[in-house]
N, C-alpha and C positions, 0 to 999 in steps of 0.2 A: 959408863955407869953415872957419870955426872949428868950427862944430858937426859938420861932416865929419871934421875932423882929431881932434875929442873922441871921436866914436864909432869912430873907426879905433883910437884909443888904447885905449880900453876893450875892443874886441874883440880886440887884441893882448895885453892885459895877462895872461890866463890862460896865454898860450903862453910868457910869459918865464921862468917858473920851469921848465918842461920843457926849454926851450933850455938853461938852466943846468945842469939836471940832465945833459943829454946831453953837455955840455961837461965834465963831471966824469967821464964815462966811462959813466954808466948812467941810465936813466929807466925808470919802469914802464910796462908796454904793456897793463896789464890793472887792473882795479879792485884795491885794496890793502885787504886784511882787517885790522881792528883787533880783536882778541879782548879780552874783559873777564871777569874769573872771578867777577863779582858781578851781582846783578840791578839794575835801575833804583832809584833812590831815595837812593844813597848818594854820598860824595864822589868815589869813583873814577869813577862813571857821570857825574857832573856834570861833571867835568874833561874827560873823553874826548869829551863832547857838544860842549864849548867848542871844543876844538881840531880836531875832525873836519872841518868845512868848511874851515877854513883851512890844513890839511894837505893837503886834496883840492886846493886852488888852488894850492899850492906844488909838488905832484907832478904835477899835470896829469892825474889819474885819480880817479874817485871813491873815498872811504876809506868802507868798510863796517863799522859797528861791530856786533860780534857778542856778546851777553851769553851767556856759558856758566857759569852760576852752579853752585857746588857744590865740596864738599872744599877749602874754604878757599882758592879760586882755583886749586886744582891742576888741575882739569879743563880750563880754558882754557889755562893754560900748557903743559900736556901736548900738547894738541892744536897749539899753536904749535911746540913742540919737535920734533914728529914731522912737521911740514909741510915742503915743499920750500923749501931755502935760497936763494930767488930773489926776495926782497923783495917777495912777494905776501902775507906774512903777518907781523903784529907781534901783540905781546900786551901789555897793562898789567896790571903786578902790582905788590903791595904788599911792604912790609917783611915782614908775615907769611908770605905765599906762598913768597917767595924766600930770607928769612934764618931763618926761624923753622920753617916746617913741616918741614925735615930732622930736627929734633929732636922734633917732635911726631907724624909720621906714620911709622909702622914701615917701610913699603914704599913709599917715594917713587917716583913713576913716571917722574920725571927728576931730574937733579942741576943745580940752578941755576947751577953754575959751569962744568961739564964740557959740558952741552947747550945753553947760551944764551949769546948775546952782547948786552952791555948797550949801548944806544944813548944814552939820556939819562935822568935822572930827570926827572919831570913837576912834582911839587909836594911841598911840605912841609905837613901840616895840623895846627892845634892841636886836641888832644883836650880835652875838658871833663868833668870827673865831675859828673854831673846825677842828679837824682832827680825823681820825679813829685811835684807840688806837694801832693799828699794824704799823701805819706810824712811821717814824724816828723822826719827827718835835716835839720839845718840847718848842719851842719859836717862836715869829714872826720872830726873826733873822735868825732863821733855814730856814724858809721858803724863806726869802729874799735872803740868802746865796745860796740855791739851784736854786732859779730862775735866780740868776745872772750867776751861774756856767752852766746852762742849759736853756738859754731864750726860751720862748715859748714851753716849754715841760711840766710845772707844770699845772694841770688841776684843776679848781674849779668849782662846780655845782652851778646852780643859779635856782630860781623859774621861769625864763623866761627872754627874752631879756629885760633890762630896769628895772628889778624887783631890790627891795632894795639889795638883796645879790650881783646882778651884779654891781650896784653903789659901793657897798663896795670894790670888787675886782678892779673897775676902779680907786678908788681912792687910794688903796694900789699900783697898778702900777705906778700911778702918783707920790706919794710921795717918793716911795722906789727906783724909777728909774728902775724897772723891766718890763718883759712882760710875763704874764700868759695867760693862755687859759681858757676862760669861756665857759662853756657847759650848754645850757638852757635845763631845764625840763619843764614840763607842770605845774608846781606848787610846793610849798614848800613840800608837802606830797611826791610826787615821787622823788624830788630832796633828800630829807632824805633817802629814801630807797635806792638810788643810791650811797649815801655817806656810809651807813652802809654796802653796798656790796662791797666797795673798789673800786667803779668807779672813785673816785675823790681824789686828793691829799689833798684838803682842801675845807672848805665852809664857808660862812658867813651866818648863820641861826638864826631865832628868838629864843631867851632864852627858850620861852615856848616849842619849838620844839626839843630841844637839852638837857635840864635840866635832865631829867630822864636818857638819855644816858650817860651824862657826871658823874652822881651820879653811875651809874651801871659799869662805867669804860670802856664802849665800845667807847666813844668819848673822847677826850683830848680838853679841852678848853684852848686857848692860849692868847686870848684878847677879849674885848667887844669894840664896835664902838662908844659908847657914851663918853663924857667928863669926866663923873664920873664913878665909879664902880657900877656894878649892884648889888642890895641887894641879888639876889639869888645866886651870884657868887662872894662873899666879896674878895676872895683870887685871883681873876683873874683881871689882869691889864688892863687898857684902852690901846688903840693903842698908844695914845699920851705917855703913861707911857713906852711903848716900844722904844721910840725914834722917833716916826713918828709926829713931831709937826703939830698941825693943823688938825689932822685927826678926823673927825666926820661925821658920816652919819645918818641922822634921818630916820626912818622907820615908815610912818604913813599910815592910810588908812581913807578914808572918803565916806560920801554918797553924791551922786548928782542925779539930775533930768534933763530931757529935758529943754533946755534954756527957751522956751516960757511957761514954768509951771507958772500960776498965783501967785502973791505974797501971797494970802490968802491960798492957797494949801501949798506952800512953808513953811510958817508959821507953820502951823498945823503939818507938817512931821518933820519940824526942831525941833519944841518945844518938840514932842513926843520922837525924837532922843535923844535929850539933856537930858530930863527927866529920860529916862531908863538909860543913861550912868551915871547918879548920884545916881542910886539906890545901896544901900550897897552890896546887893547880886550880883549885876553886877561888881562892884568894886572888890569884893573878888574873883569872877571867873575869871576876868580878870588878876589879880595878880598871881593866881595859873599858869597862861600860859605866865607869863612874859609880860603882857601888862599892859600899863597904860591907862585908859580911858581919852579921849580928847574932851569933849563937847566944841564947839566952835559956834560963830555966823557965818552967810554967809560971812560977811566981813573979819573975822579972817581967815576963811577957804580960801578965795579968796587970801588974802595977802601972805599966806603960799604957795600957789600953785604959785604964781608969782614969789615968791623969790625963790624957788627951781627950777622953770623952767629957771630963768636966771642963777643960778650957775650950774646946771648940763647940760643944752644945751649948755653953753659957755665951759664948762670943756670937754664935749664930742667932739665938732667941734675942740676945740683947740688942743685935742690929735689927731685928724685925724682919729677917729673911724668912719668907714663908715657906712651909713645907710643901711639897708637891703631891 
């Protein structure tokens, strides 16, 4: 009898979330697409793959991840912005795509605020300034000195134009008074392969992407871009500690939907995302990759986007960086 009760409870468990969704006024009646503007191998893809099955369980429908890499994430976000506002399509996008690209891309195919509605932020990531072990640089000061001696020759890789790694480089140039060269790749995974292959002098990459390489000695960590040291790299200083006062670059991802998506649908999707991000297994899986879950309300996400848009678009235009 106990075994039958247990099996019945397990069979009913996946139905609990859809019933709750219907009670809130909406439940998906078809698979939900979750678009991602970057290829596999980066922090964004890792986070999406972690939450995918748990979102599916809570929504009562499969959640299908589609990697649509290119244009700094714009291809995937444009596709989502133009999709039907019926809850069947979401897109994961980062600070670069939503807050920075409007200043870097001359003809943006969408407007981050007018065409999209925020559901929740997903994570914050710690970026790390790393160099290949064969490179001579052993401190941020070494990189700054080399860049001053040879302006516009030191190359750093990014996960795309306007990506968090690109923002880190822009901030370094601004505060250190140097000029380095950003080389965009089609995402964090390809960028990391290029770094390991010796194609770059340095890189700003998420902690989860570099930790194993730092431990193995193939990469050397010089600094982190947060205001406090990272738990995973306690001996590595912050950029501020290296002498660059005011240096901080946040690296976040969030999930958005088409602007016209009705409030009941946004509520169900947002609640599911926030609930998944609070699950202990998700918190642990994120931590292994150097990510911190960041469930937020729609308003909190919107405020973060507005603040970062003001800061970064002003810095980019003030520095005379030309839109492509």
